[in-house]
Every structure is written in C-alpha cells, then in structure tokens.
C-alpha positions as CSV (number, residue, x, y, z in Angstrom):
1,M,-8.4,-49.2,67.8
2,G,-10.1,-52.1,67.9
3,R,-10.5,-55.3,65.8
4,G,-10.3,-55.4,61.9
5,W,-10.3,-51.1,62.0
6,K,-7.9,-50.1,59.2
7,R,-6.3,-47.1,60.0
8,A,-7.8,-45.3,56.2
9,E,-11.1,-46.3,57.6
10,A,-10.9,-44.6,60.8
11,D,-9.4,-41.3,59.2
12,S,-12.7,-41.5,57.2
13,V,-15.0,-41.6,60.6
14,P,-15.9,-38.0,62.2
15,R,-14.3,-38.4,65.4
16,Q,-18.0,-37.9,67.5
17,S,-15.6,-38.3,70.8
18,L,-14.0,-34.8,69.1
19,T,-17.3,-33.3,68.7
20,R,-18.1,-34.2,72.1
21,Q,-15.3,-33.1,73.7
22,L,-15.3,-29.5,71.8
23,L,-18.9,-28.8,73.0
24,F,-18.3,-30.1,76.4
25,R,-15.4,-27.5,76.7
26,E,-17.7,-24.6,75.3
27,L,-20.3,-25.4,77.8
28,K,-17.7,-25.2,80.5
29,Q,-16.8,-21.8,79.7
30,T,-20.0,-20.6,79.3
31,A,-21.6,-21.5,82.7
32,D,-18.9,-21.9,84.6
33,L,-19.2,-25.8,85.6
34,G,-16.5,-26.5,87.4
35,R,-18.0,-24.7,90.0
36,S,-20.5,-25.4,92.0
37,F,-21.1,-24.3,95.3
38,T,-23.4,-27.3,96.0
39,A,-23.3,-30.8,97.0
40,N,-26.9,-31.9,96.1
41,E,-26.8,-33.6,93.0
42,H,-30.5,-32.1,91.7
43,A,-29.3,-28.8,92.1
44,V,-26.6,-29.3,90.0
45,A,-28.3,-31.6,87.4
46,A,-30.8,-28.3,87.2
47,L,-28.1,-25.4,86.7
48,T,-26.1,-27.9,84.0
49,Y,-29.7,-28.1,82.0
50,G,-29.9,-24.3,82.7
51,A,-26.6,-24.1,81.1
52,M,-27.2,-26.2,78.3
53,L,-30.7,-24.1,77.3
54,A,-28.5,-21.0,77.5
55,H,-25.8,-22.6,75.7
56,V,-28.2,-23.1,73.3
57,L,-29.8,-20.0,73.4
58,V,-26.5,-18.1,73.0
59,R,-25.0,-19.9,69.7
60,S,-27.7,-20.0,68.3
61,V,-28.3,-16.1,68.3
62,R,-24.9,-16.2,67.6
63,I,-25.3,-18.2,64.2
64,Q,-28.4,-15.7,62.9
65,A,-26.8,-12.2,63.7
66,A,-23.8,-14.3,61.4
67,L,-26.8,-15.2,58.7
68,A,-28.3,-11.7,59.2
69,N,-25.0,-9.8,58.4
70,E,-23.3,-11.9,56.1
71,I,-20.6,-12.7,57.7
72,P,-18.9,-15.8,58.8
73,L,-19.4,-17.4,62.4
74,E,-15.9,-17.9,63.2
75,E,-15.7,-13.7,63.4
76,L,-18.5,-13.5,66.0
77,R,-15.9,-13.9,69.0
78,P,-18.0,-16.7,71.1
79,L,-17.4,-14.7,75.1
80,A,-18.3,-11.4,74.2
81,C,-21.7,-12.9,72.6
82,L,-21.9,-14.4,76.0
83,H,-22.0,-11.1,77.5
84,V,-24.2,-9.4,75.1
85,V,-26.9,-12.1,75.2
86,R,-26.6,-11.9,78.8
87,A,-27.0,-8.3,79.0
88,F,-30.2,-8.9,76.4
89,A,-31.7,-11.5,78.9
90,R,-34.5,-9.6,80.3
91,D,-36.0,-8.5,76.2
92,L,-34.8,-12.4,75.6
93,V,-37.7,-13.9,78.0
94,D,-40.2,-10.3,77.3
95,A,-39.8,-11.9,73.6
96,L,-40.0,-15.7,74.5
97,A,-43.3,-15.2,76.7
98,S,-44.4,-13.2,74.0
99,S,-47.2,-14.4,72.0
100,T,-46.4,-12.5,68.3
101,A,-43.4,-13.6,66.5
102,T,-42.7,-9.8,65.7
103,A,-41.3,-9.2,69.0
104,W,-39.1,-12.1,68.6
105,T,-37.8,-11.3,65.1
106,S,-37.2,-7.5,66.1
107,T,-35.1,-8.8,69.3
108,L,-33.2,-11.2,67.5
109,A,-32.8,-8.3,64.9
110,A,-31.5,-5.8,67.7
111,I,-29.6,-7.9,69.0
112,G,-27.4,-9.1,66.2
113,G,-26.8,-5.6,65.6
114,V,-25.1,-5.3,68.8
115,L,-23.4,-8.4,68.2
116,F,-22.0,-7.3,64.8
117,A,-20.9,-4.3,66.9
118,F,-19.1,-5.5,69.3
119,A,-18.3,-9.4,68.4
120,R,-17.1,-9.0,65.6
121,E,-12.9,-10.1,65.7
122,L,-11.8,-9.2,61.8
123,K,-9.2,-11.8,62.0
124,P,-10.5,-14.8,64.3
125,S,-7.8,-17.1,66.4
126,R,-6.5,-20.1,63.8
127,S,-8.0,-22.4,66.1
128,R,-11.6,-21.6,65.1
129,P,-11.6,-22.3,61.6
130,R,-9.7,-25.4,62.3
131,I,-12.4,-26.6,64.2
132,A,-15.1,-26.1,61.7
133,L,-13.3,-28.1,59.4
134,K,-13.0,-30.8,61.9
135,L,-16.8,-30.8,62.6
136,G,-17.2,-30.8,58.7
137,A,-18.8,-27.2,58.5
138,I,-19.7,-25.9,55.4
139,G,-17.9,-23.0,53.9
140,A,-15.7,-22.7,57.1
C-alpha cells in the first residue's frame, strides 16, 4: 500500500483489481484466449474484441433469463449458458438484424426458457455467491 493509506480505509475501498481479474478470468474461460493460432497482432486484437462482444451478449442473456424466471443469477451456470447461447447463435444474429423489437424479445424468451431448463443449478457452487458479494451485487 502507498503512503498515507490506513488499513481501515483500504478495506472500505472496493478492489477494482479483483473486479478486473474476475472479468478477465471469465473472458479467458469463455473465449479461450490462451490459445491463439496466429502471431498477427491485428488478428489477435480482432479475436479479443469479438470475444468481448460475445461475452457481453452471453452475460446479458443470462441476466435476462434470471430476471424473467425470477431466480438468482448464481443458479444459472455460466459455461452451460455459453453452450446454450452458441446453439442459438444464428437466431440471435437474425433477431439483431431484424428491424422489429419483437424478434429480439421472442428470441430472448426462447433462449431464457432453454437456459432455465438446461443451465439451472439448484445448489450453486460456494464461490459464485461469495464473488457476487465481493463485487457488490445486491441480493446475493
């Protein structure tokens, strides 16, 4: 710790580095960024941006499914959600390209039902609620 920091002040400040570490860990798990088959830095950057967009999409669909089914977010396993969203990739692209919002909402409703059926874990791991509380999630 730097000069002038007191231990009580340091404990009350949220740890942004922990948040970044957890987000990067999730990103590496979903995008498999550890294995790149190219040395071209532009290709790696494009793959990284694509992985980040996909991660945000999967996370938002997961949150939407938890809210629609009124279950805690921790009960939807992240990796299982990724596999379900991958199965609906074409439907998601079509819904995003559609000019109406009803295509998007109906696609989200369909994916939410599948997530509820296949990705729900009634007894989540002990680390998920603990990580949510560390990050300041309300109701975790």
